[in-house]
Legacy VTK file of the C-alpha trace (Angstrom):
# vtk DataFile Version 3.0
C-alpha trace
ASCII
DATASET POLYDATA
POINTS 236 float
-12.537 -4.878 -10.348
-15.038 -7.405 -11.649
-17.740 -6.124 -13.986
-20.187 -8.563 -12.349
-22.062 -6.615 -9.648
-22.825 -9.902 -7.828
-19.254 -11.162 -7.786
-18.653 -10.548 -4.115
-22.165 -11.464 -3.145
-21.749 -14.871 -4.704
-18.162 -15.462 -3.508
-18.180 -18.197 -0.825
-14.846 -17.334 0.717
-15.683 -13.626 0.930
-19.055 -14.247 2.582
-17.627 -16.698 5.095
-15.070 -14.003 5.972
-17.895 -11.599 6.647
-19.579 -14.221 8.824
-16.328 -14.391 10.823
-16.405 -10.641 11.307
-20.011 -10.898 12.487
-19.077 -13.702 14.893
-16.312 -11.521 16.384
-18.652 -8.538 16.837
-17.144 -6.246 14.202
-18.903 -3.749 11.938
-18.090 -3.434 8.236
-19.210 -1.936 5.016
-18.993 -3.567 1.581
-18.752 -0.812 -1.025
-18.490 -1.685 -4.727
-16.517 0.824 -6.756
-16.273 0.880 -10.558
-13.063 2.271 -12.037
-10.284 1.624 -14.491
-8.063 -0.027 -11.890
-7.676 -0.755 -8.134
-6.877 2.870 -7.389
-10.533 3.842 -7.729
-11.341 1.765 -4.668
-8.351 3.109 -2.724
-9.596 6.657 -3.428
-13.127 5.699 -2.413
-11.724 4.410 0.879
-9.736 7.581 1.433
-12.843 9.711 0.844
-14.854 7.499 3.158
-12.259 8.065 5.923
-12.129 11.784 5.178
-15.906 12.243 5.378
-15.989 10.459 8.772
-13.027 12.393 10.114
-10.826 9.372 10.615
-7.218 10.095 11.647
-5.754 7.025 9.890
-6.456 4.635 7.068
-4.811 1.447 5.837
-4.083 0.506 2.226
-3.739 -3.209 1.650
-4.357 -6.114 -0.743
-7.111 -8.633 -0.128
-4.651 -11.537 0.147
-2.685 -10.099 3.133
-2.968 -11.402 6.687
-1.833 -9.118 9.497
-0.093 -10.116 12.720
-2.033 -9.596 15.950
-1.563 -6.019 17.114
-0.554 -4.599 13.741
-3.239 -1.921 13.682
-2.960 -1.048 17.375
0.794 -0.707 17.179
0.609 1.364 13.991
-1.985 3.702 15.429
0.043 4.334 18.590
3.199 5.045 16.542
1.400 7.462 14.222
-0.069 9.250 17.231
3.369 9.588 18.739
4.855 10.796 15.471
2.810 13.703 14.084
5.621 14.208 11.543
4.783 10.799 9.975
2.603 10.720 6.885
2.799 6.982 6.304
3.860 3.805 8.145
4.633 0.268 6.981
5.948 -2.895 8.568
7.520 -5.920 6.904
5.636 -8.070 4.413
6.709 -11.712 4.611
6.022 -14.931 2.730
3.691 -17.220 4.658
5.260 -20.460 3.255
8.699 -19.655 4.756
9.705 -19.244 8.406
10.308 -15.642 9.434
13.930 -16.126 10.414
14.994 -17.427 7.015
13.667 -14.251 5.392
15.838 -11.904 7.500
18.171 -9.619 5.574
21.700 -11.011 5.414
24.354 -8.767 6.930
26.208 -8.308 3.633
23.069 -6.861 2.028
22.281 -4.199 4.690
24.380 -1.547 3.045
23.538 -2.445 -0.523
21.939 0.484 -2.510
18.950 -1.794 -3.243
18.136 -2.023 0.479
18.072 1.736 1.257
14.506 2.535 0.196
15.444 5.520 -1.914
13.618 6.971 -4.881
16.794 6.888 -6.977
16.631 3.075 -6.871
13.020 1.974 -6.475
13.241 -1.381 -4.695
11.090 -3.097 -2.064
13.604 -5.280 -0.182
13.815 -2.922 2.813
10.181 -3.819 3.593
10.372 -7.568 2.760
13.733 -8.587 4.248
13.593 -7.705 7.954
16.720 -6.000 9.415
18.499 -7.514 12.411
16.738 -5.238 14.934
13.312 -3.614 15.406
14.574 -0.061 15.156
12.090 2.194 13.387
13.600 3.472 10.154
12.875 6.316 7.745
12.755 5.836 3.982
11.794 7.706 0.807
9.334 5.061 -0.255
7.655 2.076 1.336
6.284 -1.240 0.085
3.403 -3.479 1.105
0.374 -2.663 3.306
0.708 0.707 4.946
-1.051 3.007 7.405
-1.442 6.617 6.351
-2.538 9.948 7.808
-5.896 10.744 6.151
-5.602 14.521 6.147
-2.170 14.381 4.605
-3.176 12.017 1.838
-6.202 14.268 1.100
-3.972 17.307 1.078
-1.561 15.907 -1.536
-4.400 14.810 -3.829
-5.114 11.173 -2.878
-4.587 8.144 -5.075
-4.003 8.810 -8.822
-6.907 8.217 -11.216
-4.975 8.764 -14.417
-2.920 5.576 -14.745
-3.494 2.611 -17.038
-5.653 -0.415 -16.104
-2.482 -1.840 -14.597
-2.204 1.073 -12.159
1.511 0.514 -11.795
2.998 2.148 -8.657
-0.337 3.917 -8.060
-0.329 3.217 -4.291
3.065 4.885 -4.001
2.011 8.257 -5.372
0.381 9.777 -2.239
3.000 8.410 0.139
5.845 9.860 -1.985
3.901 13.123 -2.388
3.635 13.233 1.437
7.411 12.706 1.606
7.837 15.666 -0.789
5.546 17.579 1.540
7.997 17.075 4.417
6.334 14.065 6.067
8.280 11.074 7.264
7.740 7.607 5.837
8.391 5.107 8.629
8.957 1.370 8.690
8.573 -0.619 11.912
10.068 -4.145 11.550
8.046 -5.380 14.496
4.836 -4.899 12.482
4.498 -8.065 10.409
2.075 -9.208 7.761
2.062 -12.104 5.290
1.228 -11.876 1.597
-0.434 -14.978 0.208
-0.097 -13.822 -3.450
-3.457 -14.992 -4.827
-2.828 -16.545 -8.286
-5.954 -15.230 -9.974
-7.954 -12.041 -10.262
-7.261 -8.335 -9.891
-4.283 -6.965 -11.807
-3.291 -10.471 -12.936
-6.175 -10.164 -15.393
-4.250 -7.390 -17.255
-1.973 -9.367 -19.511
-0.346 -9.374 -22.959
-0.045 -6.143 -24.952
-2.389 -4.290 -22.576
-0.035 -5.030 -19.700
3.043 -3.956 -21.706
1.418 -0.693 -22.797
0.273 0.034 -19.251
3.665 -0.665 -17.779
5.357 1.600 -20.277
2.849 4.418 -19.784
2.775 4.236 -16.027
6.584 3.957 -15.678
7.023 7.136 -17.715
4.421 9.026 -15.612
6.042 7.798 -12.395
9.521 8.873 -13.432
8.231 12.336 -14.336
6.381 12.589 -10.990
9.509 11.737 -9.044
11.625 14.131 -11.153
9.323 17.064 -10.351
9.354 16.337 -6.573
6.112 18.279 -6.091
3.978 17.525 -2.943
0.948 16.937 -5.116
-0.509 13.982 -6.991
-1.204 15.300 -10.505
-1.003 13.879 -13.948
2.527 14.791 -15.063
1.329 15.110 -18.678
-0.644 18.235 -17.761
LINES 1 237
236 0 1 2 3 4 5 6 7 8 9 10 11 12 13 14 15 16 17 18 19 20 21 22 23 24 25 26 27 28 29 30 31 32 33 34 35 36 37 38 39 40 41 42 43 44 45 46 47 48 49 50 51 52 53 54 55 56 57 58 59 60 61 62 63 64 65 66 67 68 69 70 71 72 73 74 75 76 77 78 79 80 81 82 83 84 85 86 87 88 89 90 91 92 93 94 95 96 97 98 99 100 101 102 103 104 105 106 107 108 109 110 111 112 113 114 115 116 117 118 119 120 121 122 123 124 125 126 127 128 129 130 131 132 133 134 135 136 137 138 139 140 141 142 143 144 145 146 147 148 149 150 151 152 153 154 155 156 157 158 159 160 161 162 163 164 165 166 167 168 169 170 171 172 173 174 175 176 177 178 179 180 181 182 183 184 185 186 187 188 189 190 191 192 193 194 195 196 197 198 199 200 201 202 203 204 205 206 207 208 209 210 211 212 213 214 215 216 217 218 219 220 221 222 223 224 225 226 227 228 229 230 231 232 233 234 235
């Protein structure tokens, strides 16, 4: 999201990470995308996957670390479940042990833990349940794997939100849900969110953030109300 075209090129941590990829024998592409918010780059990634006929893609933040086997396990599950449009695991805090973040029994049946669109909360994907049973929800939270052709069919990631891009990543997954696809959560797929304190959407502050939040919330509520399997600007 930086306006400096050399931002990544001159970023020491980023370049050392690429050296790590090179050391491990991986291939990669660094693709700079200009847009009003982070959703421009998500859409560019979706189109990259579409043009190369990939089956699956992954949407994630740059301050997330995945458990070993996350991608392999997710790919196998998506292959076994052709009815699934999207798949997430649990997103944990790296400065707490995993067990202390487990969902307490008394909260399992709370409305906030059910992952419904009526009450948009994220706890079902951040507080692991007591077992590793794969669950179905109406919305997911955190890094997720998606079926490329389904996300393309419903219209991809929205390009009409404010610079804040509030709930933008949720649009195509919920549109896929409206299209009849399942949104799955596998508690055995873990990742850890380091919550970088600077950059990205944290640069949108003050009145601009308040305006964006108000605008994007209204658009989201109208999108959910219509329940159409298509990502379109609800003002149209």
